[in-house]
C-alpha positions in Angstrom: 1.6 15.2 -51.2 1.9 13.0 -53.9 1.0 9.8 -54.9 2.3 6.7 -54.3 1.9 3.3 -54.9 2.0 0.8 -51.6 5.3 -1.0 -52.5 7.5 2.4 -53.0 6.8 2.9 -49.5 9.0 0.4 -48.3 11.7 1.5 -47.2 11.1 5.0 -46.7 12.3 7.5 -43.3 9.8 10.3 -42.3 8.5 12.0 -38.9 5.4 12.9 -37.3 4.2 16.0 -35.7 1.1 15.1 -33.7 0.1 17.0 -30.3 0.7 14.2 -27.5 -0.4 13.9 -23.2 1.2 12.6 -21.0 -0.7 10.1 -19.0 1.2 8.3 -17.2 5.1 7.6 -16.7 7.7 5.1 -15.2 11.2 5.6 -14.2 13.3 2.1 -14.7 16.5 1.7 -12.0 18.8 2.3 -15.4 16.8 6.6 -15.6 15.3 6.1 -18.0 11.9 7.2 -18.4 8.7 5.6 -20.2 5.7 8.2 -20.9 2.4 6.3 -21.8 0.9 8.9 -23.7 -2.5 9.8 -25.7 -2.2 11.3 -29.1 -4.2 14.1 -31.3 -5.1 11.4 -33.3 -6.7 8.9 -30.2 -4.5 6.4 -30.0 -2.9 5.9 -26.2 0.1 3.5 -26.0 3.9 3.8 -24.1 6.8 4.8 -25.4 10.2 6.5 -24.2 11.3 10.3 -23.5 13.8 11.3 -25.8 15.5 13.5 -27.8 12.7 12.5 -30.4 9.7 14.0 -27.9 9.4 17.6 -26.8 8.0 18.7 -23.5 6.3 22.4 -24.0 
């Protein structure tokens, strides 16, 4: 990985690949689904189930 200065990273884009376990889910009246995940880095958070998430 190349070395960056913090100021060089502002505005940059990228992607993150992590393994997640879904621990809870809610469906809204409009059909959208929110899932609570725990990731391989030990973080837990809510996110929308969309095309950016692949479930095995």
